[in-house]
Biotite code that builds the C-alpha atoms (Angstrom):
import biotite.structure as struc

atoms = struc.array([
    struc.Atom([128.122, 76.071, 231.959], chain_id="A", res_id=1, res_name="MET", atom_name="CA", element="C"),
    struc.Atom([128.411, 79.850, 231.645], chain_id="A", res_id=2, res_name="LYS", atom_name="CA", element="C"),
    struc.Atom([131.558, 81.549, 232.928], chain_id="A", res_id=3, res_name="PRO", atom_name="CA", element="C"),
    struc.Atom([130.927, 83.649, 236.005], chain_id="A", res_id=4, res_name="ARG", atom_name="CA", element="C"),
    struc.Atom([133.574, 86.291, 235.294], chain_id="A", res_id=5, res_name="ALA", atom_name="CA", element="C"),
    struc.Atom([132.327, 89.774, 234.578], chain_id="A", res_id=6, res_name="ILE", atom_name="CA", element="C"),
    struc.Atom([133.747, 91.043, 231.242], chain_id="A", res_id=7, res_name="PRO", atom_name="CA", element="C"),
    struc.Atom([134.914, 94.318, 232.814], chain_id="A", res_id=8, res_name="ALA", atom_name="CA", element="C"),
    struc.Atom([137.068, 92.338, 235.258], chain_id="A", res_id=9, res_name="GLU", atom_name="CA", element="C"),
    struc.Atom([138.874, 90.650, 232.383], chain_id="A", res_id=10, res_name="LYS", atom_name="CA", element="C"),
    struc.Atom([140.076, 93.921, 230.874], chain_id="A", res_id=11, res_name="VAL", atom_name="CA", element="C"),
    struc.Atom([140.613, 96.018, 233.981], chain_id="A", res_id=12, res_name="SER", atom_name="CA", element="C"),
    struc.Atom([144.117, 96.711, 235.186], chain_id="A", res_id=13, res_name="GLU", atom_name="CA", element="C"),
    struc.Atom([145.574, 94.596, 237.933], chain_id="A", res_id=14, res_name="GLN", atom_name="CA", element="C"),
    struc.Atom([145.656, 96.151, 241.371], chain_id="A", res_id=15, res_name="ALA", atom_name="CA", element="C"),
    struc.Atom([148.974, 97.249, 242.763], chain_id="A", res_id=16, res_name="GLY", atom_name="CA", element="C"),
    struc.Atom([152.159, 98.502, 241.199], chain_id="A", res_id=17, res_name="GLU", atom_name="CA", element="C"),
    struc.Atom([153.879, 96.876, 238.225], chain_id="A", res_id=18, res_name="PRO", atom_name="CA", element="C"),
    struc.Atom([157.020, 94.825, 238.705], chain_id="A", res_id=19, res_name="GLU", atom_name="CA", element="C"),
    struc.Atom([160.263, 96.766, 239.143], chain_id="A", res_id=20, res_name="PRO", atom_name="CA", element="C"),
    struc.Atom([161.652, 97.806, 235.775], chain_id="A", res_id=21, res_name="GLY", atom_name="CA", element="C"),
    struc.Atom([158.357, 97.307, 233.935], chain_id="A", res_id=22, res_name="TYR", atom_name="CA", element="C"),
    struc.Atom([157.755, 101.014, 233.332], chain_id="A", res_id=23, res_name="THR", atom_name="CA", element="C"),
    struc.Atom([161.257, 101.499, 231.865], chain_id="A", res_id=24, res_name="ALA", atom_name="CA", element="C"),
    struc.Atom([160.855, 98.385, 229.682], chain_id="A", res_id=25, res_name="TRP", atom_name="CA", element="C"),
    struc.Atom([157.461, 99.587, 228.458], chain_id="A", res_id=26, res_name="GLU", atom_name="CA", element="C"),
    struc.Atom([158.766, 103.060, 227.621], chain_id="A", res_id=27, res_name="ARG", atom_name="CA", element="C"),
    struc.Atom([161.787, 101.636, 225.771], chain_id="A", res_id=28, res_name="ALA", atom_name="CA", element="C"),
    struc.Atom([159.553, 99.291, 223.775], chain_id="A", res_id=29, res_name="LYS", atom_name="CA", element="C"),
    struc.Atom([157.289, 102.155, 222.709], chain_id="A", res_id=30, res_name="ILE", atom_name="CA", element="C"),
    struc.Atom([160.251, 104.356, 221.786], chain_id="A", res_id=31, res_name="GLU", atom_name="CA", element="C"),
    struc.Atom([161.772, 101.539, 219.678], chain_id="A", res_id=32, res_name="ARG", atom_name="CA", element="C"),
    struc.Atom([158.457, 101.078, 217.900], chain_id="A", res_id=33, res_name="GLY", atom_name="CA", element="C"),
    struc.Atom([158.159, 104.787, 217.168], chain_id="A", res_id=34, res_name="LEU", atom_name="CA", element="C"),
    struc.Atom([161.723, 104.938, 215.827], chain_id="A", res_id=35, res_name="ALA", atom_name="CA", element="C"),
    struc.Atom([161.091, 101.834, 213.710], chain_id="A", res_id=36, res_name="GLN", atom_name="CA", element="C"),
    struc.Atom([157.894, 103.326, 212.280], chain_id="A", res_id=37, res_name="SER", atom_name="CA", element="C"),
    struc.Atom([159.850, 106.327, 210.956], chain_id="A", res_id=38, res_name="ARG", atom_name="CA", element="C"),
    struc.Atom([162.017, 104.079, 208.751], chain_id="A", res_id=39, res_name="ASP", atom_name="CA", element="C"),
    struc.Atom([159.589, 103.244, 205.940], chain_id="A", res_id=40, res_name="ARG", atom_name="CA", element="C"),
    struc.Atom([162.224, 101.229, 204.046], chain_id="A", res_id=41, res_name="ALA", atom_name="CA", element="C"),
    struc.Atom([162.404, 98.704, 206.898], chain_id="A", res_id=42, res_name="ALA", atom_name="CA", element="C"),
    struc.Atom([158.638, 98.150, 207.046], chain_id="A", res_id=43, res_name="MET", atom_name="CA", element="C"),
    struc.Atom([157.061, 94.989, 205.652], chain_id="A", res_id=44, res_name="ILE", atom_name="CA", element="C"),
    struc.Atom([154.924, 95.798, 202.582], chain_id="A", res_id=45, res_name="PRO", atom_name="CA", element="C"),
    struc.Atom([151.203, 95.418, 203.248], chain_id="A", res_id=46, res_name="VAL", atom_name="CA", element="C"),
    struc.Atom([150.874, 93.057, 200.284], chain_id="A", res_id=47, res_name="GLU", atom_name="CA", element="C"),
    struc.Atom([153.328, 90.660, 201.911], chain_id="A", res_id=48, res_name="GLN", atom_name="CA", element="C"),
    struc.Atom([151.450, 90.825, 205.220], chain_id="A", res_id=49, res_name="VAL", atom_name="CA", element="C"),
    struc.Atom([148.185, 90.023, 203.426], chain_id="A", res_id=50, res_name="TRP", atom_name="CA", element="C"),
    struc.Atom([149.854, 87.152, 201.584], chain_id="A", res_id=51, res_name="ARG", atom_name="CA", element="C"),
    struc.Atom([151.441, 85.761, 204.756], chain_id="A", res_id=52, res_name="ASP", atom_name="CA", element="C"),
    struc.Atom([148.125, 85.917, 206.605], chain_id="A", res_id=53, res_name="LEU", atom_name="CA", element="C"),
    struc.Atom([146.276, 84.576, 203.549], chain_id="A", res_id=54, res_name="LYS", atom_name="CA", element="C"),
    struc.Atom([144.027, 87.658, 203.476], chain_id="A", res_id=55, res_name="LEU", atom_name="CA", element="C"),
    struc.Atom([144.471, 88.650, 199.861], chain_id="A", res_id=56, res_name="GLU", atom_name="CA", element="C"),
    struc.Atom([141.352, 88.513, 197.753], chain_id="A", res_id=57, res_name="GLY", atom_name="CA", element="C"),
])
């Protein structure tokens, strides 16, 4: 049986406002990610990611 949901409905934003504190949490998460991306020494080498995901050729 085919699902009756329209694909656009699956990816559209929910109606209404987000939960209290969500916007601050989201902003903090993005800022932490940006700060972390500036520290190249702390990043996981791409070769290790490939190996861990078993994507190396």
